[in-house]
C-alpha angles and dihedrals in degrees: 000000000000104000101179113115127177116193105196103196109028099199130129096312092038091058096053090047092048092051093049094049100037091094094061106022138060100229132203109194120193123214135169099241139050096229093058092043089058093045094054096043116107139137094299103023125056120192118223123191111231137145127182110274093030122121104285101203096099091050094044088055086065102048104069108120090350136127110243120203111198109206105156113135119203095222125261093246099047110099098170101073106153091104092046090051095045089049093049090050092050091050089051093049091050092047087054091048089050089055101249110186098215139000121208111191119202104216133163141246088233085088086086094059130237103261102066123108104200144088110269123204127178093281094058117121115250116244105181117193105172129061089247095052091047088052092050092051091049091051091048095050091048089055094048091047089051093051089055094047102032102027092239117164106239132180121185118200118193111200129204121216108315124236131174143162088280098033133054131147091236090072090067097034096050113127093000127133107232138169135220094053088166095063116114120241129230113198136160128191122231091234092060092043094054089047090056094044090049092052090052095046094049093045116106110258111252127180112192134162091236089067097058120114125240096235096173096115101024093252117137092196087086093061112125113260090250089066103049133052135183116210109193138126116268095233126067115190124180111274096232090057095039100047091044092055091041091055092049089049090056096041096239131122112288122232119246114231131192120218094025090135095057128097111285113264140175136064124320118206107218109209104163095103091052094049089047092049090049089049088234128133099201113237091216100045088138113060089214087074093057094069 
């Protein structure tokens, strides 16, 4: 079994993944500062200082025959993302040149936009609205094109809103006055995300023509199901109901929502096919269990 894993972007998600994989894999984890690189280094994980746009030679030395998990977010407040996108594409190209075995790209369900009112499975077309979502779509498409042209094993994992034992949206929503209480929520727990990523990392690398993307119109929705995964809970309550109950459960001031009594609206991320393909029954299929 190939046991080389490079986690590019060792933040909150990267830390959980690294801890889960450290028993079976030799891990290189990138971070942007020397102090953190020293803090995360141990017998099974080695910290490597790297930022997008840096000299990439040291990182490329670790990539031959490795699984690369790309987990570098652009930042929510950053609206000028041309440099970010170009640097990510250059990183991917260099990884391919360094004979990386597999690339797992951590993407987001925001690629579908925020104004839709339908159920979206893995074949749904992308309709990005924000700069971040548009950057993710461009990176996804580049990866799928590379898989077609260079036979690179690519997995794209679109995450719903992340929660965990030390992270939940109610902590920032507590006590606020908010609208659209009838909007449906799409959340996923870090425990289930790590289980899915572990399954993908441990899976034998396969490169088949059937997994190639149709890139003729630049639409990643045509990617074969073995390329693209949704990670989201299986239930989608209205956010006014859900976050009020979550606040009460945690004993903190509840937010106040308008429109909570209206018919549910907003997109629903359908992840059932992805969980089935991964052979995973999510432990946090119900968002109520995430609080």
